C-alpha positions as CSV (number, residue, x, y, z in Angstrom):
1,M,0.0,0.0,0.0
2,E,1.1,3.6,-0.8
3,R,2.5,5.9,1.9
4,A,2.2,9.6,2.0
5,A,4.3,12.5,3.3
6,V,2.1,15.5,4.0
7,F,3.8,18.9,4.4
8,D,2.8,22.4,5.7
9,V,4.5,25.0,3.6
10,D,5.0,28.4,5.2
11,G,7.7,28.1,7.9
12,T,8.2,24.3,7.0
13,L,9.4,24.4,3.5
14,V,9.8,28.2,2.8
15,D,11.1,30.7,5.2
16,T,8.1,33.0,5.4
17,N,6.9,33.0,8.9
18,H,8.5,36.4,9.9
19,L,7.5,37.9,6.5
20,H,3.9,37.0,7.5
21,V,4.4,38.6,10.9
22,T,5.7,41.9,9.5
23,A,2.8,42.1,6.9
24,W,0.2,41.2,9.5
25,W,1.6,43.6,12.0
26,E,1.6,46.4,9.4
27,A,-2.1,45.5,8.3
28,F,-3.1,45.7,11.9
29,R,-1.3,49.0,12.5
30,Q,-3.0,50.6,9.3
31,A,-6.3,49.5,10.7
32,G,-5.6,51.2,14.1
33,H,-4.8,48.0,16.1
34,R,-1.7,47.6,18.2
35,V,-0.9,43.8,18.1
36,P,2.6,42.8,19.5
37,M,4.7,40.9,16.9
38,H,5.3,38.0,19.2
39,A,1.5,37.5,19.4
40,V,1.2,37.6,15.6
41,H,4.0,35.1,15.3
42,R,2.3,32.5,17.4
43,A,-0.9,32.9,15.4
44,V,0.9,32.4,12.0
45,G,-0.4,29.2,10.5
46,L,-4.1,29.9,11.0
47,A,-6.4,30.9,8.2
48,S,-6.8,34.7,7.9
49,T,-10.2,35.1,9.4
50,D,-9.2,32.6,12.3
51,L,-5.9,34.5,12.8
52,I,-7.8,37.8,13.1
53,A,-10.3,36.3,15.5
54,H,-7.5,34.8,17.6
55,L,-5.6,38.2,17.9
56,L,-8.5,40.6,18.1
57,G,-11.2,38.5,19.7
58,D,-14.9,37.8,18.9
59,D,-16.0,41.2,20.0
60,R,-14.0,43.0,17.2
61,D,-15.7,44.7,14.2
62,K,-15.9,41.7,11.9
63,D,-16.8,44.1,9.0
64,Q,-13.1,44.9,9.0
65,D,-11.9,41.3,8.5
66,A,-11.9,41.5,4.8
67,E,-10.0,44.8,4.8
68,L,-7.4,43.3,7.2
69,S,-7.0,40.3,5.1
70,A,-6.6,42.3,1.8
71,A,-4.0,44.5,3.4
72,H,-2.0,41.5,4.6
73,K,-2.3,39.9,1.1
74,A,-1.1,43.1,-0.6
75,L,1.9,43.7,1.9
76,Y,3.0,40.0,1.8
77,G,2.6,39.9,-2.0
78,Q,5.5,42.3,-2.3
79,Y,7.9,39.3,-1.4
80,F,6.4,36.9,-4.0
81,D,9.4,37.1,-6.3
82,R,12.0,36.4,-3.7
83,L,10.5,33.9,-1.2
84,P,13.4,31.9,0.2
85,A,13.1,28.1,0.4
86,L,14.5,26.6,3.6
87,P,17.7,24.5,3.3
88,A,17.3,21.3,1.4
89,A,13.4,21.7,1.1
90,G,13.2,20.7,-2.5
91,D,15.8,17.9,-2.0
92,L,13.7,16.5,0.8
93,L,10.6,16.3,-1.3
94,R,12.4,14.8,-4.3
95,H,14.0,12.1,-2.0
96,L,10.8,11.1,-0.7
97,H,9.2,11.0,-4.0
98,R,11.9,8.7,-5.3
99,A,11.4,6.6,-2.2
100,G,7.8,6.0,-3.2
101,R,6.1,8.4,-1.0
102,R,3.1,10.3,-2.2
103,V,4.1,14.0,-1.3
104,V,1.3,16.3,-0.7
105,L,1.3,19.9,0.5
106,A,-1.4,21.1,3.0
107,T,-1.4,24.8,3.3
108,S,-3.6,27.8,3.9
109,A,-2.1,29.5,0.9
110,G,-3.9,29.7,-2.4
111,G,-3.7,31.4,-5.8
112,A,-0.7,33.5,-6.5
113,E,0.7,33.0,-3.0
114,L,0.7,29.2,-3.5
115,S,2.3,29.5,-7.0
116,A,5.1,31.8,-5.5
117,L,5.6,29.2,-2.7
118,R,5.9,26.3,-5.0
119,R,8.3,28.3,-7.3
120,A,10.6,28.8,-4.1
121,I,10.5,25.1,-3.3
122,D,11.2,24.2,-7.0
123,A,10.2,20.6,-6.6
124,D,7.0,20.3,-8.5
125,D,8.1,17.1,-10.1
126,A,7.9,15.4,-6.7
127,I,4.6,16.9,-5.6
128,T,1.7,14.6,-6.1
129,A,-1.1,17.1,-5.0
130,T,-1.8,20.2,-3.0
131,A,-4.6,20.8,-0.5
132,S,-5.0,24.5,-0.2
133,A,-7.3,26.9,1.8
134,D,-9.6,27.0,-1.2
135,D,-10.5,23.3,-0.9
136,V,-11.6,23.1,2.8
137,D,-14.3,24.8,5.0
138,E,-12.1,25.0,8.2
139,G,-8.3,25.5,8.4
140,K,-5.8,24.3,10.9
141,P,-6.0,23.4,13.8
142,A,-9.2,21.6,12.5
143,P,-8.1,18.2,10.9
144,E,-9.9,18.9,7.5
145,P,-6.7,20.2,5.7
146,V,-4.7,17.1,6.7
147,E,-7.7,14.8,5.9
148,H,-8.2,16.3,2.6
149,A,-4.5,15.9,1.8
150,L,-4.8,12.2,2.7
151,E,-7.8,11.9,0.3
152,L,-5.7,13.4,-2.4
153,A,-2.8,11.0,-1.6
154,G,-5.2,8.0,-1.5
155,V,-3.8,6.7,1.7
156,P,-5.3,6.2,5.2
157,A,-4.1,8.1,8.3
158,E,-1.8,5.4,9.6
159,R,0.1,5.3,6.3
160,A,1.0,9.0,6.4
161,V,3.3,11.5,8.3
162,F,2.6,15.1,8.5
163,V,5.4,17.7,8.8
164,G,4.8,21.2,10.1
165,D,6.3,24.0,12.0
166,T,3.4,25.4,14.2
167,V,1.2,24.2,17.1
168,W,-1.8,24.6,14.6
169,D,-0.1,22.0,12.4
170,M,0.6,19.5,15.1
171,R,-3.0,19.7,16.5
172,A,-4.5,19.3,12.9
173,G,-2.3,16.3,12.3
174,S,-3.1,14.7,15.6
175,R,-6.9,15.2,15.2
176,A,-6.6,13.6,11.7
177,G,-4.9,10.5,13.3
178,V,-1.6,11.2,11.6
179,R,1.9,10.9,13.1
180,C,3.4,14.4,13.3
181,V,6.8,15.7,12.8
182,G,7.7,19.1,13.8
183,V,10.4,21.5,12.5
184,L,11.9,24.4,14.4
185,C,12.7,26.7,11.4
186,G,9.3,28.5,11.8
187,G,10.4,29.8,15.2
188,I,8.1,27.9,17.5
189,P,9.7,26.3,20.7
190,R,10.4,22.7,20.9
191,T,8.3,22.1,23.9
192,D,5.2,23.8,22.4
193,L,5.4,21.5,19.4
194,E,5.8,18.4,21.6
195,R,2.9,19.3,23.8
196,A,0.7,19.8,20.6
197,G,1.5,16.4,19.4
198,A,4.9,16.2,17.6
199,D,6.3,12.7,17.7
200,A,9.7,13.9,16.5
201,I,11.3,17.4,16.0
202,Y,14.2,18.5,13.6
203,D,15.8,21.8,13.0
204,D,14.7,22.2,9.4
205,P,14.3,20.2,6.1
206,A,18.0,19.7,5.8
207,H,18.2,18.1,9.3
208,L,15.2,16.0,8.6
209,L,16.7,14.8,5.2
210,A,19.9,14.0,7.0
211,S,18.0,12.0,9.7
212,L,15.4,10.2,7.4
213,A,16.6,6.8,8.3
214,D,15.7,7.1,12.0
215,S,12.6,9.4,11.5
216,P,8.9,8.6,11.3
217,L,9.2,9.0,7.5
218,A,11.5,6.0,7.3
């Protein structure tokens, strides 16, 4: 039976988390909200509306959500032509593909943003499918993005591993019944990832690639 390797993208394969932090911080500032960057960082990985709700609360002016999301999208879009892949990200995906894994991306990105991320990774030949924000009703930490990725891969949860960099990733993967691997390159502490369900933790894609033989992806 086939096996799958499901990957988050932002902060896991591409070094974008702090770009998102800066873009969201500026979007909030322009709208008159003072949100600390450390709080924004902890919320990165949530879908836009969920991130706004997490940071501003349910009593916010929800009519402003679309404006905030659009501002973040425009600010972050300035980086699309130079998004930096994390070390060995493309090599890791290609290695897993050659080893017979079905490689699927599970990301809250879509459209031009997703295209820019895939260009940065430069491993389209190794990617079987992509589960984007446009494909699901609920984003992480709900299990739906990972479950949809498993459907695209055509494998059950016990035949898959999910790799991500945030607490939201680990919770989504755990709720989907998938073994979770955390990476530290997104800036979230090891203990937080472990508490959220990570079975193993590596520094970045290069570290995971070098350690594959002893990893949950073996």
